[in-house]
C-alpha positions in Angstrom: 0.0 0.0 0.0 2.8 2.5 0.9 4.4 1.8 -2.5 1.2 2.7 -4.3 0.9 6.0 -2.3 4.5 6.9 -3.0 4.2 6.2 -6.7 0.9 8.2 -7.0 2.4 11.1 -5.2 5.1 11.4 -7.9 2.6 12.0 -10.7 2.7 15.5 -12.2 0.7 17.3 -14.9 2.3 17.8 -18.3 0.4 19.8 -21.0 0.2 18.1 -24.3 -0.4 14.5 -25.2 2.2 12.5 -27.2 2.3 8.8 -28.2 4.0 6.4 -25.9 4.4 5.7 -22.2 5.6 8.4 -19.8 6.5 7.5 -16.3 4.6 9.2 -13.4 3.1 11.9 -15.7 -0.5 12.8 -16.4 -0.5 14.3 -19.9 -3.4 16.6 -20.6 -5.0 19.0 -23.0 -7.9 21.4 -22.3 -9.8 24.2 -24.0 -13.0 26.2 -23.9 -15.1 26.2 -27.1 -18.6 26.4 -28.3 -20.6 23.2 -28.5 -20.9 23.6 -32.2 -17.1 23.2 -32.5 -17.3 19.7 -31.1 -17.4 16.8 -33.6 -20.8 15.4 -34.4 -19.8 12.1 -32.8 -18.8 13.8 -29.6 -22.1 15.8 -29.5 -23.9 12.5 -30.0 -22.0 10.9 -27.1 -22.8 13.9 -24.8 -26.5 14.1 -25.9 -26.1 17.7 -27.1 -28.5 19.1 -29.7 -28.6 21.9 -32.2 -30.2 24.2 -29.6 -27.0 23.8 -27.4 -24.7 25.0 -30.2 -23.9 28.4 -28.6 -23.2 27.1 -25.1 -19.6 27.1 -23.8 -18.0 23.7 -23.1 -14.8 22.9 -21.3 -13.2 20.0 -23.2 -10.3 18.1 -21.6 -8.4 14.9 -22.0 -6.0 13.2 -19.5 -3.8 10.2 -20.2 -1.6 8.3 -17.7 -0.1 4.9 -17.2 -0.1 2.7 -14.1 1.3 -0.8 -13.5 -1.3 -3.6 -13.3 -4.1 -5.3 -15.1 -6.6 -3.2 -17.1 -9.5 -5.6 -16.5 -9.2 -5.1 -12.7 -10.8 -1.8 -13.3 -14.4 -2.8 -14.2 -17.9 -2.1 -13.1 -17.0 -2.9 -9.4 -14.2 -0.3 -9.4 -16.1 2.5 -11.1 -19.3 2.0 -9.0 -17.5 2.4 -5.7 -18.3 5.7 -3.9 -14.6 6.0 -3.1 -13.7 6.0 -6.8 -16.4 8.5 -7.7 -15.6 10.8 -4.9 -11.9 10.4 -5.5 -12.3 11.5 -9.1 -14.7 14.4 -8.5 -14.0 15.6 -5.0 -17.7 15.7 -4.4 -19.9 13.7 -2.1 -22.1 11.1 -3.8 -25.4 9.9 -2.2 -26.9 6.8 -3.8 -30.5 7.1 -5.0 -30.8 4.1 -7.3 -28.7 1.5 -9.0 -25.7 3.3 -10.6 -27.3 6.7 -9.8 -26.3 9.3 -7.3 -27.1 12.8 -6.1 -23.9 15.0 -5.8 -23.4 18.2 -3.9 -20.6 20.7 -3.9 -20.0 24.2 -2.7 -17.4 26.5 -4.2 -17.0 30.2 -4.7 -20.0 30.7 -2.4 -22.2 28.7 -4.9 -24.0 25.6 -3.9 -24.3 23.0 -6.7 -26.3 19.8 -6.9 -26.9 17.3 -9.7 -27.8 13.8 -10.6 -25.0 11.5 -11.7 -25.4 8.2 -13.4 -23.0 5.5 -14.6 -23.4 3.8 -18.0 -21.5 0.7 -19.1 -23.5 -0.7 -22.0 -22.1 1.7 -24.6 -21.8 2.0 -28.3 -18.1 1.3 -28.5 -17.9 2.0 -32.3 -19.2 5.5 -31.7 -16.8 6.1 -28.8 -13.9 4.8 -30.8 -14.7 7.2 -33.6 -15.3 10.1 -31.3 -12.2 9.7 -29.1 -9.8 7.9 -31.5 -9.3 4.9 -29.2 -6.6 2.6 -30.6 -7.9 -0.6 -29.0 -10.8 -2.8 -29.8 -13.8 -3.4 -27.5 -12.5 -6.8 -26.4 -9.1 -5.2 -25.3 -10.5 -2.4 -23.2 -13.1 -1.2 -20.7 -15.0 2.0 -20.8 -17.5 3.8 -18.5 -19.5 7.0 -19.1 -20.3 9.1 -16.0 -23.1 11.6 -16.8 -24.0 14.6 -14.6 -27.4 16.0 -15.3 -30.2 18.1 -13.6 -27.8 20.7 -12.2 -29.5 23.4 -10.1 -27.4 26.2 -11.6 -24.3 27.2 -13.7 -23.9 23.9 -15.5 -26.1 22.2 -18.1 -24.2 18.9 -18.0 -21.0 17.1 -17.2 -19.6 14.0 -18.8 -16.6 11.9 -17.9 -15.7 9.0 -20.2 -13.0 6.8 -18.7 -11.2 4.2 -20.9 -8.6 1.6 -19.8 -6.6 -0.7 -22.0 -3.6 -3.0 -21.4 -0.2 -1.7 -22.7 2.4 -4.3 -21.8 2.8 -4.4 -18.1 1.0 -1.1 -17.7 -2.6 0.1 -17.9 -3.2 3.1 -20.1 -5.9 5.3 -18.7 -7.6 7.9 -20.9 -10.2 10.3 -19.4 -12.2 12.6 -21.6 -14.1 15.3 -19.6 -16.7 17.8 -20.7 -18.6 20.5 -18.7 -21.2 22.5 -20.5 -22.1 25.9 -19.0 -25.6 27.4 -19.1 -26.0 30.5 -21.2 -27.9 32.5 -18.6 -27.4 33.3 -14.9 -24.0 34.9 -14.8 -22.4 38.2 -15.7 -19.5 38.3 -18.0 -17.1 38.8 -15.1 -18.6 35.9 -13.1 -18.6 33.7 -16.1 -14.9 34.4 -16.6 -14.2 33.7 -12.9 -16.2 30.4 -13.0 -14.3 29.2 -16.1 -11.0 30.0 -14.5 -12.0 28.3 -11.3 -13.2 25.2 -13.1 -9.9 24.7 -14.9 -8.0 25.2 -11.7 -10.2 22.7 -9.8 -10.0 20.2 -12.7 -6.2 20.2 -12.7 -6.1 19.9 -8.9 -8.5 17.0 -8.8 -7.1 14.9 -11.7 -3.7 14.4 -10.0 -5.6 12.3 -7.5 -6.8 9.9 -10.2 -3.7 7.6 -10.2 -4.0 7.3 -6.4 -7.6 6.2 -6.8 -6.5 3.5 -9.3 -3.4 2.3 -7.5 -5.1 1.9 -4.1 -8.0 -0.2 -5.3 
């Protein structure tokens, strides 16, 4: 256990994603864009329609490698509250099978939402949308959907993909957060965007720890 903690503590963020295994590094890219700038496949995965085209979305991808067996990280792993809360930093309260209420408070704003986990996914669509290199039989993927936000956000989506790469597990996390158009001044909107990026970076460095200590 101590080895896992030590290894996880050495992970650092590195902007930009390149082919190949990097030791103890979480490579990432992120950008704010309009929903209409997302590919049609990604919009389909996220359930976004033509009416959402003018909304702002934070798009991010994270890639890192850990030692182990990719198929260890299955439904049982992703359905654990410790996993969900480790990824998001928010409290999860079960309300149904694979469905939770989440609550968070930041910048003096209280947020609540409904989060669900989906495993029976269209892998062909996901492979096209996110350019996965592995086939369905060689990987595992889960889609975490955040909906029914009380304010600020329209939706959040986290698509986590694992595949075996030699003695290592390659973890790819694609994250999307769509902001509501109304309800914030330009200054507040800017502050929220800046805060969301900062929190996202701070939280993602915990991800290897969640995996390694399972």
